[in-house]
PyMOL Python script that loads the backbone (N, CA, C, O; Angstrom):
from pymol import cmd

cmd.read_pdbstr("""\
ATOM      1  N   MET A   1     115.502 111.965  89.494  1.00  0.00           N
ATOM      2  CA  MET A   1     116.423 111.213  88.648  1.00  0.00           C
ATOM      3  C   MET A   1     117.067 112.398  87.989  1.00  0.00           C
ATOM      4  O   MET A   1     117.529 111.733  87.062  1.00  0.00           O
ATOM      5  N   GLU A   2     117.426 113.481  87.748  1.00  0.00           N
ATOM      6  CA  GLU A   2     117.457 114.110  87.352  1.00  0.00           C
ATOM      7  C   GLU A   2     119.056 114.435  88.958  1.00  0.00           C
ATOM      8  O   GLU A   2     120.192 114.021  89.191  1.00  0.00           O
ATOM      9  N   ILE A   3     118.463 114.997  89.323  1.00  0.00           N
ATOM     10  CA  ILE A   3     119.608 115.663  89.853  1.00  0.00           C
ATOM     11  C   ILE A   3     120.606 114.408  90.534  1.00  0.00           C
ATOM     12  O   ILE A   3     121.670 114.694  91.084  1.00  0.00           O
ATOM     13  N   LEU A   4     120.086 112.919  90.412  1.00  0.00           N
ATOM     14  CA  LEU A   4     121.135 112.083  91.296  1.00  0.00           C
ATOM     15  C   LEU A   4     122.371 112.768  89.686  1.00  0.00           C
ATOM     16  O   LEU A   4     123.399 113.443  89.644  1.00  0.00           O
ATOM     17  N   ARG A   5     121.529 112.133  88.693  1.00  0.00           N
ATOM     18  CA  ARG A   5     122.646 111.971  87.786  1.00  0.00           C
ATOM     19  C   ARG A   5     123.804 113.655  87.995  1.00  0.00           C
ATOM     20  O   ARG A   5     124.952 113.844  88.395  1.00  0.00           O
ATOM     21  N   LYS A   6     122.724 114.524  87.481  1.00  0.00           N
ATOM     22  CA  LYS A   6     124.288 115.677  87.503  1.00  0.00           C
ATOM     23  C   LYS A   6     124.629 115.534  89.329  1.00  0.00           C
ATOM     24  O   LYS A   6     124.800 116.673  89.765  1.00  0.00           O
ATOM     25  N   ALA A   7     124.750 114.582  90.329  1.00  0.00           N
ATOM     26  CA  ALA A   7     125.715 114.830  91.463  1.00  0.00           C
ATOM     27  C   ALA A   7     126.706 113.128  90.424  1.00  0.00           C
ATOM     28  O   ALA A   7     127.339 112.771  91.418  1.00  0.00           O
ATOM     29  N   LEU A   8     126.829 112.838  90.114  1.00  0.00           N
ATOM     30  CA  LEU A   8     126.987 111.661  89.394  1.00  0.00           C
ATOM     31  C   LEU A   8     127.681 112.137  88.582  1.00  0.00           C
ATOM     32  O   LEU A   8     128.851 112.206  88.960  1.00  0.00           O
ATOM     33  N   ALA A   9     127.524 112.458  87.747  1.00  0.00           N
ATOM     34  CA  ALA A   9     128.155 112.929  86.424  1.00  0.00           C
ATOM     35  C   ALA A   9     129.513 113.939  87.221  1.00  0.00           C
ATOM     36  O   ALA A   9     130.676 113.598  87.006  1.00  0.00           O
ATOM     37  N   GLY A  10     129.184 115.289  88.216  1.00  0.00           N
ATOM     38  CA  GLY A  10     129.733 115.554  88.574  1.00  0.00           C
ATOM     39  C   GLY A  10     131.517 114.639  89.838  1.00  0.00           C
ATOM     40  O   GLY A  10     132.636 115.131  89.984  1.00  0.00           O
ATOM     41  N   ILE A  11     131.290 114.093  90.080  1.00  0.00           N
ATOM     42  CA  ILE A  11     131.777 112.384  90.950  1.00  0.00           C
ATOM     43  C   ILE A  11     132.844 112.511  89.836  1.00  0.00           C
ATOM     44  O   ILE A  11     133.846 113.214  89.704  1.00  0.00           O
ATOM     45  N   VAL A  12     132.092 111.323  88.898  1.00  0.00           N
ATOM     46  CA  VAL A  12     132.791 110.438  88.009  1.00  0.00           C
ATOM     47  C   VAL A  12     134.098 111.573  86.989  1.00  0.00           C
ATOM     48  O   VAL A  12     134.911 111.066  86.217  1.00  0.00           O
ATOM     49  N   ALA A  13     134.015 112.894  87.213  1.00  0.00           N
ATOM     50  CA  ALA A  13     134.508 113.810  86.292  1.00  0.00           C
ATOM     51  C   ALA A  13     136.455 114.097  87.213  1.00  0.00           C
ATOM     52  O   ALA A  13     137.622 114.388  86.948  1.00  0.00           O
ATOM     53  N   ASP A  14     135.528 113.731  88.348  1.00  0.00           N
ATOM     54  CA  ASP A  14     136.818 113.389  89.048  1.00  0.00           C
ATOM     55  C   ASP A  14     138.366 113.030  89.004  1.00  0.00           C
ATOM     56  O   ASP A  14     138.823 112.534  90.034  1.00  0.00           O
ATOM     57  N   PRO A  15     139.277 113.233  87.868  1.00  0.00           N
ATOM     58  CA  PRO A  15     140.017 112.317  87.757  1.00  0.00           C
ATOM     59  C   PRO A  15     140.327 111.159  88.734  1.00  0.00           C
ATOM     60  O   PRO A  15     140.345 110.004  88.308  1.00  0.00           O
ATOM     61  N   GLU A  16     140.665 111.545  90.538  1.00  0.00           N
ATOM     62  CA  GLU A  16     141.198 110.962  91.188  1.00  0.00           C
ATOM     63  C   GLU A  16     139.796 109.126  91.335  1.00  0.00           C
ATOM     64  O   GLU A  16     140.080 107.949  91.557  1.00  0.00           O
ATOM     65  N   PHE A  17     138.522 109.760  91.095  1.00  0.00           N
ATOM     66  CA  PHE A  17     138.207 108.933  91.446  1.00  0.00           C
ATOM     67  C   PHE A  17     138.228 107.644  90.057  1.00  0.00           C
ATOM     68  O   PHE A  17     138.256 106.414  90.054  1.00  0.00           O
ATOM     69  N   ALA A  18     138.191 108.859  88.827  1.00  0.00           N
ATOM     70  CA  ALA A  18     138.152 107.416  87.693  1.00  0.00           C
ATOM     71  C   ALA A  18     139.393 106.408  87.625  1.00  0.00           C
ATOM     72  O   ALA A  18     139.461 105.291  87.111  1.00  0.00           O
ATOM     73  N   ALA A  19     140.411 107.205  88.351  1.00  0.00           N
ATOM     74  CA  ALA A  19     141.451 106.597  88.503  1.00  0.00           C
ATOM     75  C   ALA A  19     141.545 105.224  89.277  1.00  0.00           C
ATOM     76  O   ALA A  19     142.441 104.390  89.409  1.00  0.00           O
ATOM     77  N   ARG A  20     140.266 105.334  89.726  1.00  0.00           N
ATOM     78  CA  ARG A  20     139.851 104.513  91.207  1.00  0.00           C
ATOM     79  C   ARG A  20     139.717 102.877  91.159  1.00  0.00           C
ATOM     80  O   ARG A  20     140.339 101.823  91.298  1.00  0.00           O
ATOM     81  N   ILE A  21     138.416 103.466  90.853  1.00  0.00           N
ATOM     82  CA  ILE A  21     137.705 102.542  90.377  1.00  0.00           C
ATOM     83  C   ILE A  21     138.235 101.515  88.574  1.00  0.00           C
ATOM     84  O   ILE A  21     138.084 100.295  88.514  1.00  0.00           O
ATOM     85  N   GLU A  22     138.851 102.397  87.267  1.00  0.00           N
ATOM     86  CA  GLU A  22     140.062 101.706  87.408  1.00  0.00           C
ATOM     87  C   GLU A  22     141.258 100.859  87.600  1.00  0.00           C
ATOM     88  O   GLU A  22     141.618  99.823  87.041  1.00  0.00           O
ATOM     89  N   ARG A  23     141.721 101.498  88.440  1.00  0.00           N
ATOM     90  CA  ARG A  23     142.444 100.744  89.109  1.00  0.00           C
ATOM     91  C   ARG A  23     141.984  99.008  89.674  1.00  0.00           C
ATOM     92  O   ARG A  23     142.652  97.975  89.629  1.00  0.00           O
ATOM     93  N   ASP A  24     139.953  99.368  90.417  1.00  0.00           N
ATOM     94  CA  ASP A  24     140.454  98.549  90.797  1.00  0.00           C
ATOM     95  C   ASP A  24     139.219  97.604  89.932  1.00  0.00           C
ATOM     96  O   ASP A  24     138.475  96.847  90.554  1.00  0.00           O
ATOM     97  N   GLY A  25     139.134  97.772  88.464  1.00  0.00           N
ATOM     98  CA  GLY A  25     138.532  96.800  87.379  1.00  0.00           C
ATOM     99  C   GLY A  25     137.414  97.309  87.074  1.00  0.00           C
ATOM    100  O   GLY A  25     136.937  96.594  86.193  1.00  0.00           O
ATOM    101  N   GLY A  26     136.699  98.184  87.321  1.00  0.00           N
ATOM    102  CA  GLY A  26     135.346  99.251  86.991  1.00  0.00           C
ATOM    103  C   GLY A  26     136.356 100.290  85.497  1.00  0.00           C
ATOM    104  O   GLY A  26     137.546 100.465  85.234  1.00  0.00           O
ATOM    105  N   ARG A  27     135.018 100.736  84.877  1.00  0.00           N
ATOM    106  CA  ARG A  27     135.344 101.253  84.157  1.00  0.00           C
ATOM    107  C   ARG A  27     134.667 102.323  84.404  1.00  0.00           C
ATOM    108  O   ARG A  27     134.242 102.088  85.535  1.00  0.00           O
ATOM    109  N   VAL A  28     134.058 103.926  83.939  1.00  0.00           N
ATOM    110  CA  VAL A  28     133.428 105.194  84.036  1.00  0.00           C
ATOM    111  C   VAL A  28     132.959 105.238  83.034  1.00  0.00           C
ATOM    112  O   VAL A  28     133.923 105.274  82.269  1.00  0.00           O
ATOM    113  N   LEU A  29     131.964 105.265  82.386  1.00  0.00           N
ATOM    114  CA  LEU A  29     131.051 105.527  81.629  1.00  0.00           C
ATOM    115  C   LEU A  29     129.981 107.000  81.627  1.00  0.00           C
ATOM    116  O   LEU A  29     128.897 107.023  82.209  1.00  0.00           O
ATOM    117  N   VAL A  30     130.332 107.707  81.155  1.00  0.00           N
ATOM    118  CA  VAL A  30     129.664 109.321  80.570  1.00  0.00           C
ATOM    119  C   VAL A  30     128.749 108.884  79.538  1.00  0.00           C
ATOM    120  O   VAL A  30     129.182 108.455  78.469  1.00  0.00           O
ATOM    121  N   ILE A  31     127.202 108.984  79.851  1.00  0.00           N
ATOM    122  CA  ILE A  31     126.662 108.441  78.664  1.00  0.00           C
ATOM    123  C   ILE A  31     125.228 109.450  78.811  1.00  0.00           C
ATOM    124  O   ILE A  31     124.845 109.852  79.910  1.00  0.00           O
ATOM    125  N   PRO A  32     124.620 109.730  77.698  1.00  0.00           N
ATOM    126  CA  PRO A  32     122.980 110.214  77.896  1.00  0.00           C
ATOM    127  C   PRO A  32     121.708 109.138  78.730  1.00  0.00           C
ATOM    128  O   PRO A  32     121.537 107.929  78.580  1.00  0.00           O
ATOM    129  N   PRO A  33     120.999 110.059  79.570  1.00  0.00           N
ATOM    130  CA  PRO A  33     120.314 109.522  80.321  1.00  0.00           C
ATOM    131  C   PRO A  33     119.835 108.439  79.313  1.00  0.00           C
ATOM    132  O   PRO A  33     119.729 107.327  79.829  1.00  0.00           O
ATOM    133  N   ARG A  34     119.519 108.511  77.980  1.00  0.00           N
ATOM    134  CA  ARG A  34     118.577 107.587  77.090  1.00  0.00           C
ATOM    135  C   ARG A  34     118.916 106.235  76.703  1.00  0.00           C
ATOM    136  O   ARG A  34     118.245 105.245  76.410  1.00  0.00           O
ATOM    137  N   GLU A  35     120.541 106.558  76.815  1.00  0.00           N
ATOM    138  CA  GLU A  35     121.516 105.524  76.426  1.00  0.00           C
ATOM    139  C   GLU A  35     121.785 104.987  77.911  1.00  0.00           C
ATOM    140  O   GLU A  35     122.254 103.870  77.694  1.00  0.00           O
ATOM    141  N   GLN A  36     121.745 105.180  79.443  1.00  0.00           N
ATOM    142  CA  GLN A  36     121.745 104.892  81.022  1.00  0.00           C
ATOM    143  C   GLN A  36     120.692 104.321  80.747  1.00  0.00           C
ATOM    144  O   GLN A  36     121.175 103.476  79.994  1.00  0.00           O
ATOM    145  N   HIS A  37     120.185 104.217  80.751  1.00  0.00           N
ATOM    146  CA  HIS A  37     118.384 103.896  80.744  1.00  0.00           C
ATOM    147  C   HIS A  37     118.674 102.446  79.795  1.00  0.00           C
ATOM    148  O   HIS A  37     118.434 101.469  80.506  1.00  0.00           O
ATOM    149  N   ARG A  38     119.161 102.003  78.273  1.00  0.00           N
ATOM    150  CA  ARG A  38     118.933 101.262  77.676  1.00  0.00           C
ATOM    151  C   ARG A  38     120.513 100.212  77.926  1.00  0.00           C
ATOM    152  O   ARG A  38     120.600  99.059  77.505  1.00  0.00           O
ATOM    153  N   PHE A  39     121.432 100.809  78.550  1.00  0.00           N
ATOM    154  CA  PHE A  39     122.469 100.538  79.096  1.00  0.00           C
ATOM    155  C   PHE A  39     121.744  99.476  80.068  1.00  0.00           C
ATOM    156  O   PHE A  39     121.621  98.280  79.808  1.00  0.00           O
ATOM    157  N   MET A  40     121.245 100.180  81.338  1.00  0.00           N
ATOM    158  CA  MET A  40     121.331  99.702  82.068  1.00  0.00           C
ATOM    159  C   MET A  40     120.335  98.240  82.153  1.00  0.00           C
ATOM    160  O   MET A  40     120.632  97.299  82.889  1.00  0.00           O
ATOM    161  N   GLN A  41     119.197  98.256  81.318  1.00  0.00           N
ATOM    162  CA  GLN A  41     118.395  97.281  81.445  1.00  0.00           C
ATOM    163  C   GLN A  41     118.824  95.712  80.202  1.00  0.00           C
ATOM    164  O   GLN A  41     118.261  94.642  79.967  1.00  0.00           O
ATOM    165  N   GLU A  42     120.126  96.409  79.686  1.00  0.00           N
ATOM    166  CA  GLU A  42     120.623  94.866  78.862  1.00  0.00           C
ATOM    167  C   GLU A  42     121.810  94.293  80.091  1.00  0.00           C
ATOM    168  O   GLU A  42     122.329  93.199  80.313  1.00  0.00           O
ATOM    169  N   GLU A  43     121.931  96.015  80.884  1.00  0.00           N
ATOM    170  CA  GLU A  43     123.479  95.339  81.945  1.00  0.00           C
ATOM    171  C   GLU A  43     122.345  94.151  82.985  1.00  0.00           C
ATOM    172  O   GLU A  43     122.811  93.076  83.364  1.00  0.00           O
ATOM    173  N   ILE A  44     120.763  94.589  83.356  1.00  0.00           N
ATOM    174  CA  ILE A  44     120.589  93.679  84.395  1.00  0.00           C
ATOM    175  C   ILE A  44     119.871  92.440  83.684  1.00  0.00           C
ATOM    176  O   ILE A  44     119.672  91.590  84.553  1.00  0.00           O
ATOM    177  N   GLU A  45     119.372  91.977  82.347  1.00  0.00           N
ATOM    178  CA  GLU A  45     119.093  91.061  81.553  1.00  0.00           C
ATOM    179  C   GLU A  45     120.349  90.313  81.763  1.00  0.00           C
ATOM    180  O   GLU A  45     120.202  89.158  82.164  1.00  0.00           O
ATOM    181  N   ARG A  46     121.527  90.724  81.579  1.00  0.00           N
ATOM    182  CA  ARG A  46     122.854  89.909  81.323  1.00  0.00           C
ATOM    183  C   ARG A  46     123.089  89.402  82.503  1.00  0.00           C
ATOM    184  O   ARG A  46     123.315  88.205  82.681  1.00  0.00           O
ATOM    185  N   TRP A  47     123.053  90.322  83.467  1.00  0.00           N
ATOM    186  CA  TRP A  47     123.483  89.367  85.144  1.00  0.00           C
ATOM    187  C   TRP A  47     122.254  88.389  85.941  1.00  0.00           C
ATOM    188  O   TRP A  47     122.382  87.553  86.836  1.00  0.00           O
ATOM    189  N   THR A  48     120.993  88.890  85.188  1.00  0.00           N
ATOM    190  CA  THR A  48     119.838  88.063  85.466  1.00  0.00           C
ATOM    191  C   THR A  48     119.822  86.619  84.987  1.00  0.00           C
ATOM    192  O   THR A  48     119.369  85.631  85.566  1.00  0.00           O
ATOM    193  N   LYS A  49     120.403  86.713  83.827  1.00  0.00           N
ATOM    194  CA  LYS A  49     121.136  85.292  82.920  1.00  0.00           C
ATOM    195  C   LYS A  49     121.727  84.305  83.746  1.00  0.00           C
ATOM    196  O   LYS A  49     121.435  83.116  83.874  1.00  0.00           O
ATOM    197  N   LEU A  50     123.010  85.309  84.538  1.00  0.00           N
ATOM    198  CA  LEU A  50     124.103  84.896  84.610  1.00  0.00           C
ATOM    199  C   LEU A  50     123.753  83.875  85.953  1.00  0.00           C
ATOM    200  O   LEU A  50     124.054  82.682  85.899  1.00  0.00           O
ATOM    201  N   VAL A  51     122.889  84.646  87.519  1.00  0.00           N
ATOM    202  CA  VAL A  51     122.901  84.591  87.979  1.00  0.00           C
ATOM    203  C   VAL A  51     121.950  83.083  88.354  1.00  0.00           C
ATOM    204  O   VAL A  51     122.102  82.389  89.360  1.00  0.00           O
ATOM    205  N   ALA A  52     120.803  82.806  87.048  1.00  0.00           N
ATOM    206  CA  ALA A  52     120.402  81.983  87.357  1.00  0.00           C
ATOM    207  C   ALA A  52     121.084  80.446  86.532  1.00  0.00           C
ATOM    208  O   ALA A  52     120.915  79.356  87.080  1.00  0.00           O
ATOM    209  N   GLN A  53     121.713  80.540  85.418  1.00  0.00           N
ATOM    210  CA  GLN A  53     122.852  79.890  84.688  1.00  0.00           C
ATOM    211  C   GLN A  53     123.450  79.064  85.850  1.00  0.00           C
ATOM    212  O   GLN A  53     123.365  77.846  86.008  1.00  0.00           O
ATOM    213  N   TYR A  54     124.030  79.912  86.577  1.00  0.00           N
ATOM    214  CA  TYR A  54     124.977  79.807  87.910  1.00  0.00           C
ATOM    215  C   TYR A  54     124.674  78.945  89.156  1.00  0.00           C
ATOM    216  O   TYR A  54     125.332  78.121  89.793  1.00  0.00           O
ATOM    217  N   GLY A  55     123.214  79.535  89.278  1.00  0.00           N
ATOM    218  CA  GLY A  55     122.803  78.756  90.277  1.00  0.00           C
ATOM    219  C   GLY A  55     123.338  80.169  91.373  1.00  0.00           C
ATOM    220  O   GLY A  55     123.119  79.717  92.496  1.00  0.00           O
ATOM    221  N   VAL A  56     123.852  81.450  91.531  1.00  0.00           N
ATOM    222  CA  VAL A  56     123.956  81.795  92.487  1.00  0.00           C
ATOM    223  C   VAL A  56     122.479  82.510  93.368  1.00  0.00           C
ATOM    224  O   VAL A  56     121.296  82.730  93.110  1.00  0.00           O
ATOM    225  N   THR A  57     123.667  82.721  94.809  1.00  0.00           N
ATOM    226  CA  THR A  57     122.456  82.847  95.651  1.00  0.00           C
ATOM    227  C   THR A  57     123.607  84.002  96.685  1.00  0.00           C
ATOM    228  O   THR A  57     124.805  84.287  96.682  1.00  0.00           O
ATOM    229  N   VAL A  58     122.665  84.293  97.295  1.00  0.00           N
ATOM    230  CA  VAL A  58     122.930  85.329  98.491  1.00  0.00           C
ATOM    231  C   VAL A  58     122.795  84.290  99.548  1.00  0.00           C
ATOM    232  O   VAL A  58     121.905  83.485  99.823  1.00  0.00           O
ATOM    233  N   ASP A  59     124.418  84.673 100.247  1.00  0.00           N
ATOM    234  CA  ASP A  59     123.926  83.638 101.604  1.00  0.00           C
ATOM    235  C   ASP A  59     123.926  85.097 102.975  1.00  0.00           C
ATOM    236  O   ASP A  59     123.629  84.847 104.143  1.00  0.00           O
TER     237      ASP A  59
END
""", "prot")
cmd.dss("prot")
cmd.show_as("cartoon", "prot")
cmd.util.cbc("prot")
cmd.orient("prot")
């Protein structure tokens, strides 16, 4: 996991990459691993609820 985290940190440090993500409506977050885990858990919970609420399916 540490190898992946370091590789991603290098990618998001590229200003051109960050600008492209932001232009497309995303946001670049550089957060410590412990906070990253918490953030991902919160996002999974949030999106799970929304998918269930609106009956989203994959076709």
